[in-house]
N, C-alpha and C positions, 0 to 999 in steps of 0.2 A: 622311141622317145622314152627316156628314163624318167621315173617318177619324180615329181617336184615336191612331194610331201603332202599334197592336197587331196590325193585320191588313194585308192587301194593299190598295193603292190601288184604288178602284173608279171606273171611268170609263164614262160613257154616250157612245156615238158615234151621232149622228143624221145620216145621209148618204144621199141618194136614189140615188146612183150605186153600183151593186153592187160594181164593182171597187174603187173608192176606199174604200168602207166596209169591204170585206174586207181590203184592205191595211192600213188604219189599225188595224183590230181585231187583225190578226196582229202588227203591230209592237208594239202596246201589251201584248198578251198575252205576248210574248217578254220584256217587262220584269218579268214576274211579277205583273202587275196583273189584276184581274177586270174584264172588259170585256163590256158589253152593247151590241149594235149593232142599230139600228133604221133604217127607211128613210124615216120622215117625222116631222113635228112632233107629230102626234097620238099616234103610238106612243111617241115620246120622253117626252111628259108622262105617259102611262100607265105606262111603265117606271119613271120617276122616282118617281111616287106609290107604285107597288107596292114599290119598294125602300126607300122612305123617304129617297130622295136618294142622291147620289153625291158623290165628292170633286171630280170634274171632268166637265163636259159639253163635248163637242166637237160643235158644231152647224153644219151647212151653213146658210147664210143663206136660200137659196131651195130649198124642198122642197114636195112636194105636200101637200095637206090642211091643213097649218099650217106657216108659215115658221119659221125658226130663232129669229128675234127674239121672235115671239109665244110660242113654246114656252119660251124663256128666261124671259119674264115670269111664266109659270105656275110654272116650276121654282124660280125665285128666291123665290117666296112660301113654298115648302115648305122650302127650304134656303138661307137668306140667306148663310151662310158659304161655300157652294160656289163653285168657280171655273169659268169658262167660257171657251172659245176658239171664235170664229166663223171659218168658212172659206167661201170662195166662189171659183168659177172663172169668173164672168161679169163682164166689164168693164162691162156696162151696169148693174151693181148698185152704181154709185157712190153713189146715194142711200142704199141700205141700209148701205153701208160707212160713209158719213158719219154715219148715225144711230148705228151701233155705236161709231164713234170718238168721237162727240159725248158719249157716256156713258163714254168711256174703257174700253170693253170690248175685250179682245184680239182681233185679227183677223189672219188669214193668207190671202194670195191663193193659189189653186191655179193651176197645179201647184206643189207643194213637195216637197222630197226628205225622206226619212225622218230624216236627221240634223237638219234644220232643225225638223221637227215635234217630235222628241224634245227638242231643246234648249228649244223654246218651252214644251212641256208640263212639263218638269222645272222651268223657271223659274216657271211658274204655281203649281206645287206647292211652291215654296220649296226645291227641291233642286238640288244641283250637277248640271249637265247631263251630266256625264261619268260619274257614279256611279250604278249601278243600286240600286234600293230593295229591301229585304227579301230580300237574298241572290240576286236574279235575276242571271243571268250571260248 
């Protein structure tokens, strides 16, 4: 279910690197958003289904059990209006990156700094990148 503007933004983070997942989760939680963080694509799809969707999915391209792109395809069927951001830290994922870009899906190369991530997330959500949502400071 995509946010109707009456509650906090809901974000699913699927990232197999514990440190990166924790940092993204903390950064987005500090914005006042509800964040669910999982470590692979199978868990991502299960969380998405259980929640009835999220406003945004941040998906690592390469994860165990199910990659980010396959997870995206499953989640997109549940929530066609949701937005997604793909991230990857592997230069050898050029093929996956091109696939994502071929569909014009947002992509960020890791490593990235917190300001760049927030700016991209706010842009995807249609918000000014400098302004917090729902009174989050």
